[in-house]
N, C-alpha and C positions, 0 to 999 in steps of 0.2 A: 503494499500499499504505499502511494507516494505522500510524503508530507510537504505542503507548499510552504514557502517562505517568501511572502509578500513583504512589500515596504512596509505597510502599518503592523505586520506582525514582528517584523525586525525591530521596529520601532519599539513597540510594546514589549519585546524581548529584552533590549537594551534597558528599557527604563525599570523591568523588573529587576535585571542584572544589577543595576545601579543601587536600586533599592534593598537587594539581599545583601549587597556589600556593606550597606551602611547598617544593616542589623548586624551583620555578622561580625563586623571589626576588621581590623587592618589585616589580620593573620588568617582571613579565609579567601583561600586560593582557588576554589573548586571552581568559580566562573573563568579562570585564566588558564586551566590546564588544557595541553593540546588534545584535540579529540582522538578518540581511539580508532586506529586504521581502519579501512573498510575493504572489501575485495579481497580478502586473503586467501589463498589458495595455497596447497602444499602437493606436490606430487614426488613419487621417488625417481631420484637419479641413477643410482645403481644399488647393489644390494645393503650398500653400507652409506647412502646419503640421501638426503630430500632436498628438493629445491622448493623454497618459500618466497612467494611473491606478494605483494600488497600493494594499494593505493597510497600515492604519498599524501601526507597530511599538511594542509596550510595551516598557519598560526602567524598572529600577529607579530609574535616575538621572533618568530623563525624556527625552523626544525634543525636540531642541531645532530640528532641521530634517532636511531631505533633500536629497540632491544628485543631479540627474538627468544621466546622461551619455548623449550620442550617441557610438557606438563607444567609444574612450577620453577624449574631450573633455568635461568637465563644462560643460552649457549652461544650467542652472538652479539656483538654490537656493531652497527653498521652507520655509515655516514648518512647524514640527511639527505644527500643528493642520491642515495641509492633506494630503490624499493624492492629488493630481491638479494637473495642469500642462499647458498648451499650450506644445509647443516651435514657436516660429515662425521667420520666414526661412529656409525649408527650399527646395530646389529641386524643382520640379514632375517627376513621372514618375520618382523616385528612391526605390531602397529604402534605409531607414536602420534601424540597431539601437540599441535603447535599453536603458538598466539603471538602477537605483535605489540609493541606500545611503544609511542613516540614521546621523545623528550627535546624540549625547546631549549634557546640558546641561553634561557635564563636558570635552567637546571630543572624545570618542572616537568615530571614524569606524568604522561596522561594514563588513561585506563587502558585496560588490556582489550585486544581484538576479541571477536568471536573466535573460538576455537576450531581449528580444522584439522582434519585427521588424514594420515598417509600409513600406509604399510609398505616395507622394504620388500623387494623380492626374495626368493630364497637364493643363497649362495650357490655357484656351481663348481662342482670340484675339479680343481687343476684345470679350470678355463684359461687359458693363454693367448686365446686367437680373439683379435680384435675384430669389430664389425668393418665391412668394405666400406670406403670412402663414399659420402652421399655424392650423386652426380645431379648434373642438369639445375645447377643452382641459378636461378633467375629472380630478379628483382626490380621494384619501382619505388620511387619515392611517394608518399602520401601526405604531402603537404611539407612544410619546414621542420618537422621533429618527429617525422615516423618515416619507416620503409616498410614495404610488404615482400617477403620471401618466400619462395617455394622450391622444394628441391625434390629429388627422386630418392626412394627411401634405399637404406643400406641393407645388406644382408649379413646374418649372422650365424654361427653355428648352433646358436641357442636363440635369443631374443633380443632386439635393440630395446633398450629401457627409456633411452632419451637421447635428444639430439641437443648439443651445445653450440651456440652461436658467438663468434668471435669477432672482433674489430681489432684487426692486426692480432696481435698475440694475447689480447685480454679478452676473457669470455664476459658476454654483457648479457646473454639470456638463454633459457632453456625452456625447451617442451617436451612432452610426452614422447615415447618410443613410436606410438600409433599415428603421430602428426607429421606432416610433410609440409607445413607453412607456418609461418609466423608472423606478426605485426610486433616490431621493434619501435618502441615510442622513447622519448626523452632525449632525441637527439637534438642538435643544435642547427639553427638555420645557416644556409650559406656555407656548408662544410662538406668535405669530399670524404666517404667512408670506402673502406676496403672491408667485406664481409666474407665470412666463411662458415661453413658448417661441420662437425664432427659427430660422429655416432658414438654412444657409450652403451655397454652390455652391463648385466647384474654382476659382473666380476670387475668392474670398472675399468674394462679395457677401452681404450678410446681410440677411434679410428684414426687414419689420417685426414687432414684437411681437403675437402673438396676443393673444385676450382672456385677462386674467388669471384664476387661481384663487386664493382665499383659504382658507386652511387653519388651523387651530390645533391643535398637537399638545397631547394629554392632560398634565395634570402628572405623571401618575405612570405608568411603562412598563407597560402590559399586555399587550405583545409582539405584538399582532396584526399578522398580515402579515409577521412577521421569525422565527417559529418555523417549524422543519421541520415537514412534513405528513407524512400517510399513514404515521404511526409505528406499527411492529408491535414486538412482543419476544416471544420465546419461548425456553424452556430446553432444552437437548438433553444427552444423558449420553454421554460417550466411553467407549472399550472399556475405559479403565482406571479406570472408575467416577466421574470427575469431572464436574460439571456445569457446564455453559457457559452464558452467555445471548446470544442471537443477536438483533441489533438490525437493522432496516432502515426508511429514511426517505426522502423528498423534500426536497432541500435546500431553504432559503428563497429566494424570489426577489429578486436583487440584481443590480445591473449590475457589481459586482465580482466577486471569486471566493473563496468560502468554503472555507477549508483546514484550520480547526480546529473541533472539537465538543467538548462536555463533557457526560458522563453522569452523570444524579443517579438514586441510588439511595435509596430511603427518606428522601427529603427532602434529602440532602446529596450534594454533589459527590463521585463516586467515583473516576472517571478522566477523562483528556482524550486526545484522539487528534488527531494532525496527519497529513493527506494529503500524503505526499510525491510528487513526480512531477507527473501532471495530476489534481488532484481531480475527482470524479465531478460530472457537470452533472445527469445523470438519478438514479436511484434509488442510493442509499449504503447500504452494509452494514458492520456490525461484529460481532465477538464477544469476549467475555473471560470469564475463569475466575470461578466462583460459589463454589464447595466441593464437597464430597462430602455434604453431607447432604441426603437426600431431605424433601420435606416442608414446605421452608422457601419464604416467601412474600415477594416484593419488590415495591415499587413502583418504576416506571422513568420517568424523563423524559430529554430531551435538547435542548440548546440549541448555536445556531452562534455562534462569533464572526465579527461582520460586518466587511465591507473597512474600515470607521472604526474599528475596534478594540475597539467596545463589544458587549457581549454581548446577542444577540437575544432573544427570548421561548422560553419552555419549549414544548416541544410537548405533546401530550395525555399523559395518565399511563396507563400500562399496569401491570397486575398480574400477574406470574407465580409459580408455584410450581415449584420443583423437583421432578422426578419425574413432571410432566405436560406435555404439549403443547400446553396451551390458554393463551390470554393474553386479557385483557380490558381 
């Protein structure tokens, strides 16, 4: 269920926060804590490792880093510029529970994210054979901060557990062994990248790198590939005479989870929504109040906050008029 964040609601929330701070005293820091990370996922990288990802957290003070927990034990400290990590030295064929907390530049530690689970595969005895190198690597830019990659699957005498994506010699991403595509976000505009893919099996044998693909992100964010698609907008009149705007769209393709969207009305940000629980992977819908006057026209677009914390591209623009059921 999406939670709308309108300007009036934001103002009320701010006033409520100021009031609570006044009653709680100077030591009440609950309203200043970083938010709990959302979009947390965990997938086995080998029999002894799990790849954990999460959406970047925004904070007024700025995020200094993230703490990754296995159960109640902190196992990794990650810089604030990253939102993924490989947790290693795990046991084969074992279920694990992970969560993430954000720490801001003032040292305040936010609440834990929801817990996610992953089970490492069984170890294979005396497996010293690495998977074959991934082939046919292709890529294209998706705006100034993302690229989309595809490749041909590797072969292994047992199974490929994961694919690791490298920028030069640095691992920057990982996906499951059943995937042969990835969307890598968090890149810099106007930058040339050389990307390769390597396959990993349960015994942690790593394949040679396949051929590299070289891509240059554009200098300005045109939003290609990061905008919601199949966007539609219609107006609806309730029994009390009020008009509502009904929106529907397909989320952008990302390897993380999109939980937040921003609706633009007549060229300006009008409202935001955050999906609680499990965000939709398929077609998403949302409605909000427009007013009571018939014959009013509005231009509507929507964009998503990507897992790396940046805003994706705006969707196609639709024009709606209250008192009609058409959109264009």
